[in-house]
C-alpha positions in Angstrom: -11.7 -13.2 4.1 -11.7 -9.6 2.8 -8.4 -8.9 1.1 -7.1 -5.3 1.3 -4.1 -4.2 -0.7 -1.9 -1.2 0.0 -0.2 1.0 -2.6 1.3 4.3 -2.0 4.2 6.8 -2.1 7.5 6.2 -0.3 8.0 9.8 0.6 5.5 12.1 2.1 4.8 14.6 5.0 2.0 15.0 7.5 2.1 11.4 8.7 -0.4 12.1 11.5 -3.2 13.1 9.0 -2.4 9.9 7.1 -2.6 7.8 10.2 -6.0 9.2 11.0 -7.2 8.5 7.5 -5.9 5.0 7.3 -7.5 4.1 10.6 -10.8 5.6 9.4 -10.7 3.6 6.2 -9.8 0.3 7.9 -12.6 0.8 10.5 -15.0 1.3 7.6 -13.9 -1.8 5.8 -14.2 -3.8 9.0 -17.6 -2.4 9.8 -18.9 -3.2 6.3 -17.5 -6.8 6.5 -18.0 -7.7 10.2 -18.4 -11.4 9.7 -15.1 -11.7 7.8 -11.5 -11.7 8.8 -9.2 -9.4 6.9 -6.0 -9.9 5.0 -3.9 -6.8 4.5 -1.4 -7.1 1.6 1.5 -4.8 2.1 5.0 -5.2 0.4 6.5 -3.2 3.3 8.3 -0.6 1.2 9.3 2.6 3.1 6.5 5.1 3.4 2.8 4.2 2.8 3.3 0.4 2.8 5.0 0.4 6.3 2.7 3.0 7.7 -0.5 1.2 6.6 0.9 -2.2 7.8 1.7 -0.9 11.2 -1.7 0.6 11.6 -3.4 -2.5 10.2 -1.8 -4.6 12.9 -3.5 -2.5 15.5 -6.8 -4.2 14.6 -7.2 -7.8 15.8 -9.3 -8.7 12.7 -6.5 -7.9 10.3 -3.7 -10.4 9.4 -0.7 -9.2 7.4 0.4 -10.7 4.1 3.7 -9.5 2.7 4.2 -10.0 -1.0 7.9 -9.5 -1.8 8.7 -8.2 -5.3 12.4 -8.8 -5.1 14.9 -10.6 -2.9 15.6 -8.6 0.3 19.0 -7.7 -0.8 17.7 -6.3 -4.1 14.6 -4.7 -2.5 16.8 -2.9 0.0 18.6 -1.1 -2.8 15.4 0.9 -3.2 15.2 1.9 0.5 16.7 5.2 1.4 17.1 4.8 5.2 18.3 2.3 7.7 15.2 3.1 9.7 13.1 1.9 6.8 15.0 -1.3 6.6 14.7 -1.8 10.3 10.9 -1.2 10.2 10.7 -3.7 7.3 12.3 -6.4 9.5 10.1 -5.5 12.5 6.9 -5.7 10.4 8.0 -8.8 8.5 8.4 -10.5 11.8 4.8 -9.8 12.6 3.5 -11.1 9.2 1.1 -14.0 9.0 2.3 -14.9 5.5 5.1 -14.0 3.2 4.7 -14.4 -0.6 7.8 -14.4 -2.7 6.9 -13.3 -6.2 8.8 -14.9 -9.1 12.3 -13.5 -9.3 13.1 -10.7 -11.7 16.3 -8.8 -12.1 14.7 -5.6 -13.5 13.2 -3.6 -10.6 10.6 -1.8 -12.8 9.3 -5.2 -14.0 9.3 -6.6 -10.5 7.2 -3.6 -9.3 4.8 -4.0 -12.3 4.4 -7.7 -11.4 3.8 -6.7 -7.7 1.1 -4.2 -8.8 -0.6 -6.8 -10.9 -0.5 -9.3 -8.0 -2.0 -6.8 -5.5 -4.9 -6.0 -7.9 -5.5 -9.6 -8.7 -5.5 -10.6 -5.0 -7.5 -7.7 -3.5 -11.1 -7.0 -2.9 -10.3 -3.4 -1.9 -7.3 -1.2 -2.7 -6.2 1.5 -0.3 -4.0 4.0 -2.2 -2.0 6.7 -0.4 -1.5 8.7 -3.6 -1.2 12.2 -5.0 -3.6 11.5 -7.9 -1.0 11.8 -10.6 -1.5 9.4 -13.5 0.4 6.2 -14.0 3.6 7.7 -15.3 5.9 5.5 -13.3 5.8 1.9 -14.5 4.8 -0.2 -11.5 3.9 2.9 -9.4 0.8 3.7 -7.5 -0.9 5.5 -10.4 -0.6 2.4 -12.5 -1.9 0.2 -9.7 -4.9 2.5 -9.2 -5.6 2.4 -13.0 -5.4 -1.4 -13.0 -7.7 -1.7 -9.9 -10.2 0.7 -11.5 -10.2 -1.4 -14.8 -10.7 -4.5 -12.7 -13.7 -3.0 -10.9 -12.1 -3.0 -7.5 -13.3 -0.7 -4.7 -10.6 1.9 -4.1 -10.1 4.1 -1.1 -8.0 7.0 -2.2 -6.2 8.8 0.7 -4.7 11.9 -0.7 -1.0 12.0 0.0 1.7 14.3 -1.4 4.5 12.6 -3.1 7.3 14.3 -1.2 8.9 15.4 -4.4 6.5 18.2 -5.3 3.4 19.9 -4.1 0.2 18.9 -6.0 -2.1 21.6 -7.3 -5.3 19.5 -7.3 -6.8 21.3 -4.3 -6.9 18.2 -2.1 -5.9 18.1 1.6 -3.5 15.5 3.0 -5.6 12.7 4.5 -8.7 13.5 2.4 -10.5 10.3 1.5 -12.3 9.6 -1.7 -13.9 6.3 -2.7 -13.4 5.3 -6.3 -15.4 2.7 -8.4 
């Protein structure tokens, strides 16, 4: 089985560009590994995780694995909308496997543990990310840095963070392969 992990921002715009890019990346991974099934690891947080999981489930070759960094009650404290919580439940109901990571009270430590788990488990990382360095402990930048250090193939789909516009000249949905 080819294992694909998702990491990305919770808030962004231009979802249609990102949908197109995610489908393109997943098709490429499937085409380069036609004899293998696929596991898509997504923690189903609002934003990139949910978007990639819903698109991944469009492909019959892809099975969904949901690693949970916190109890649902604690996890939902980091969700900003009821729609996000509802989508979490919908996608969780379609998961082939749920992995509950060891319990942690501190959310930052739980997300660091989740990032380390995703990198350890995956063959390929798909990052919906603005390219900003790993300033946030447990954030996408840190996950990308760990994946690079571990020699994982990374598909970087450029995605604005929703908080500020990036000045790196990339277009939303632009794909770059790292490693």
